[in-house]
N, C-alpha and C positions, 0 to 999 in steps of 0.2 A: 672423678671415679675413685672408688676405694682401692687401696693397694692390698690385694688378696694375700700376697706373701707375708705382709706385715701382720695379718690377722690369723695366720694358720695356727700359731700356738694357742691363741685364745679360743679358736674354734674347735680344736681337737676334742676337748671335753664335751662341748655342745654336740658335735657330730656323733660321737659314740652314744651319748645318752639319747639323742633324738632318734637315731636308728633303732635303738632298743624300744623306745616308746612307740614309734610308728609300726614296727614289726608286730607289736603286741595288740594293735588296735582291734583286730578281729576277735581275738580271745577276750579282750576286755568288754567289747560290746556284747558278746554272747553271755558273759557272766554277770553283767550289770543290768539290773532292771530299771530302765529309765522311765520316769513318769512325765506326764505332760499336764497342761492346764486342765482343771476340772471342767467338764462340760457345763455344769450349772453351779458355779461358785456362789456362795451366799455372802453378801456383803451387808452388814448391818447399816441401816440408814443413819447418817450422822445427825440425829435430831438436835443435838446440842451444839453442833458446829454451824455457825452462821457464815454467810457471804455478804457482809454488811455493805459492800460497795455495788452490789448487783440487785437490780429491781426487775429487770426484764424476765418474764416467765420462761421464755425459751432458753435463756442463758442459765437460769436457775435449774431448769429441768436437766440441762446438760451437766452442770456441776454435780448434781445429786444422782447422776447416772454412773458415776465412777464405780468400777468393780474391783474388788480385791481378788486376784486370781488364785490366791491360796485360801480363800474363805475369810479369815480374819487375822492374818499375820501382820498386815501392814507393810509388807516388803515390796510388793509389785502390784500395781494398779493398771487398769486399762480404761481408756475413755475414747469415745467417738466425738470429735470436736465438730459439731454440726451447725455452728453459727459463723457469720462472716468475721474473719480476723483481719480483713482490710489490708491485704498485702500491698496493693497499689499505694495506699496512703503511707504505709511503712516505708516503701521505697522512696517516696517523695519527701519524707519527714526529715531526712538528713540524720538518721540515727548513727551516732559515732561512738557509742559505748553504753554501759549499763544504766547510767543516769538518764540519758535521753531515751533509752528503751523504756524505762519506768514511766517517763513523761508521756511517751506515745501510748502506752497501755492505759494509763490513767485517763487520758483525753479521749481515746478512741474505743476502748474496750470495756471500760467501767461505766456505770450508770450514775454515779454520784461521787461527790468529793466530801470527805469528812475532815475538817481541820485537825491537824495533829496526828492523823492516821499515817503510820510509817510502814513502808514496804521495803523489803530487801531483794535486790537482784545482784547476784555475783556470778562469776563464770570462770571455769578453769578445766583443764583436762590433761591427764598424763598420756597413757594409751600406747597400744601397738596395733598395726594393721598390715594386711597383705592381700594380694590378689593372685589367683591362679585358676587354671581349668580343673574341673573334676575329671580325674583320670578315667573313670568308668563311663560316665554319661556324656562328657564333653561340655556340660553346662559350665558357666563361668561363676566362680565363687569369690567372695570377699570375706576375709576374717577380720575380727576386730575385738580387742579388749578395751573397755573403758576403765581406766585406773584413776582413782582419786581418793585421797586419804583425808576425810573430814574429821577434824578433832576440835573439841571444845577448847577455846583459847585459855580458859582458866584452869580447868581440871586436867586438860590434855587427854581426856578419855575420848575414844572413838565415837563419833556420831553415826548411828546407823540410818541410812537414807531410804526414802521410798523411790523406787524406779517407777516412772509413769510412762506407759505405752500410749501413744497418741495417734489415732486414725483421723486423717483429714481427706476431704473430697471437695475442694473449692470449686465454685462455679467457674467454668472456663479453664480450669487448671487440672493437674494430674492428681489422682488419688495417691496417698502415701501412708506409710507407717513410720513413725519416728520415736525416739527414746530420750527421756528427760530425767535428769537428776533433780529430784524435788528439793534437795537441800539448798540449791541455788536460789530458791525463793523462800528459804527458811522453813521448809517442811521436813520434819523428821519421820522416821519409820512409825507408822500408826497414826499419823496426823489426822486422817480423815474422820476418825471416830474418837479423838482424844478429849472432846468436850471443850477445847480452848482455841484450837487453830482456826483462824478465819480463812475461808476457802476462796476468797475473791481472786487471789493471784493464780488460780487455775485458769483464769481467762488468758493468761500470758503463755500458756503451754506451747502454742505453735512456734513461738519465738525463743524457746529455751532448749531446743534440740541439740543433741551431741552427735547423733548419727541417724540415718534412716534410708529407706528405699522407696521408689515410686513405682507406679503401674507399668512403666516401660522398662524396668530393670536397671534404672540408674540409681546408684547408691553413693553416699558421701558421708565422711566422718571428719572430725577435727581433732588435732593433737597439739600438745603444748611444745613451745620452743623457749629457750632462754634468750635473754637480751631485751632490747627495747621493743615496745609494741609497734606494729605496723601503723604508719600514718602517711597515706598517699594524699597528695594535694594538687593533683593535676587540674588545671583550670577547665571549667565547663563540665566537669563530672560530678554527679551527686555522691554523697557519702553513703557508705553501707557498713553495717556492723557484722561481725562474724556470724551470728545466729540468723540475722535477717538474710544474709547471703545464702546460707544453707536452706532456709525456707524457700527462697526464690528458686534455687536450683531444683529442689524436689518438686515444686509446683509447676516448673516450666521447662526443665531440661530433660531430654530423652537420652542423650549421649554425653560422654566426656567432652567431645568436641563442642557441642552446644554450650555446655557449662563453662568451658574456657572462654568462649566468646562473650557470654553474659558477664563474667567477672571482669573482663577488660573494660566494660562500660562504666565501672564505678570506681570511686576512691575508697579502698578498704581502710577501715579505721578500727583499731583495737585499743582498749583502754586499761589493760593491766600494766602497771608501771614496771614490772620486772619480767614480763614475758610477752611473747608473740605466739602465733599459731600457724600451722600449715594444715592443708586439707589433703586427704587421700580419697580418691574417687575412682569408681569403676562402673562399667555398664555391660549390658547383655550381649554386646558385640565382641567382648573380650578386651576392649580398650581400658586403660587405667592410667592414672596420672597423680603425681604429687604437685600441689600448688604451693609455692613459697613466695614470700615477699622479702626481698633481700637488699642489703647494703653492705659492701665490704668494709665500710667505716662503721664499726660497731658502736661508736659514740653518737651516731646519728640514727634517725628512725628508718627502719626498712621501708622501701617505697617502690622497688622495681618488681613487678610480677614476673614469675618464671614458672613454666610448666615443664616438669621433669618426668620423662617416660621413655619406654622403648628399650630398656636393657635390664639385665638381671639385678643390678644394684637398686633399681627403683621399683621393684615388685613388692617391697615392704618398707616400713617406716616406723620410727619410734619418736624420739624427742630431741633430735639434733637436726640441723640443716643438712640436706644432701646436695644442695646446689654447689657446683664448683666455685661460684662467686664467693661463697662463705667458707670454702674449704680450708683456708689458712687462718681463719679466725678462731677464737676460743669456743664459738658456738657451732662450729662445723664438724664434718666427719673426721678430720685428722686429730683434733684435740678434745672435743667434747666427750664426756663420759656419761652424759645424761641419756640413759636408755641404750647405751652401746651393747651391754651384755644381752639385752633382749633382741636387739637388732642382729647381732651375730648369730644367735640361735635361729631366728627367723630365716635369715638369708642362707645360712648353711643348710638348714633342713630343706628349703626349696631347691637348692642346688643339688643336694643328694637325691632328691626325688624327681629330678628332671622337670622341675617347675610344674608338677601336677600333684594334687592330693585328692583323696576322697573327702567327703564332708566329715566323716569320723576322724580321719587323719588330721584334717584342719582343726577340729575341736581339740585333739590331743596336742597339736602345736600351740593352740591358744592356752591350754593348760600348762604347757612347758614354759611359756613366757609370762604366765600370770604372776602376780605379786601378792604375797600373803600379809597377814596382820603384823608380822614382825618388821615389815618395811616402814621406816619412820618418815621418809620424805613425803612431801605433799603429793607427788605424782605416783605414790605407791598404793597398794591395796586394790585388787581388781573387783570392781562393783558388778560388772556384767561382761559376758562374752557372747559373741554372735558369729554365726556363719550365715552370710547372705547368699542365697542362690539367685543370681541375677536373671536367669532365664525363667525360672519358675516364680519369681517375685515372692520369695518366702524368706523368713528369718527363723533360725533355730537358736535359742538363747538359753544360757544358764546364768544364774545370779550367784554372787558371793562364793564362786569357786565350788559350787555344789554340782559337780560334773555329771552325776547320775540322775539329775532332775532337769528335764528340758521343757521349755515353753516354745510353742510354734505360733508364728504370726504370718499373715499373708495380706494381699491386697484384694479386697472384695469389690 
């Protein structure tokens, strides 16, 4: 547990500022003309963009159905993924990282192999998240910022990403909407009509998610931790990778409790040499949890699954371990500085508001903990911000800290 007295001096500024921000929400909403997705956006057909590994007509029709939700800005796209992405095969494949994920996609979702064809799959996530009831309606909310600072390794210039909204309705599974950073498969803003990007890797979208919600109001997100990657090796259990796990949970879990039981059945494997990840999840019953894989010996791989929930410390999360197991390590709550400033603001604001916020106050809180272009670290720069309504099964989103423009998504 965090020592509140130790944090009071750090929190005082956050408290004052956030009180002011939340008190002004009503006025701000009245004065700000928010826009939403166009009803009939026009996306130019990418006649010059091939999908060279795809031959199946249904897959091609799906790939070329991608919609630019702003017309032709290349910043946020939407797709209904309506072919089989073979989750059972993915769960049996033993995917333990991005290389084996690429192999699975090539074998199971592509239609041909071209010698020398190179694909990129990477994965990372900074982020902040919280859960609380809506003070007015009683609906349960989850808030989430996805932060990641893509930069060109040579020029150090920021790479602008495409966000891809992915709707899925698997046979025998649950409908969901999830959100993908296209740069993790080497797509940059405007890739769909740039005349050069091959679109084949759009077939991997169901397994590239960073967060999402399903038809039962279960939502999950992933956030980065420092230290060695999780490597569970319990005999008799199959391997599962971060994104495969989230896809499984969205397709098959209705509640946090069900999700916890599913994760226990697999050996979680993460392959970033300098980072691990934890999950933040919540559901329409009001339950929420942080899932961490821990090892108090930071020289070894994290391997013990822990579910942290049920008190005020655990209503929000950023980029350090909250488990008491990790408390005295350099990656834990006592010593880590990774995301601590954002965490203090989140927790203090929730405490000051008796752990209830309206959706607009939730959006203001996400704005308060967002990160701008001046942040140089990898886990800086807020790419998108979401308020999930877990009872209505909706998502209200802003991209690139453009708070007066909103996109709305739901489960159809």
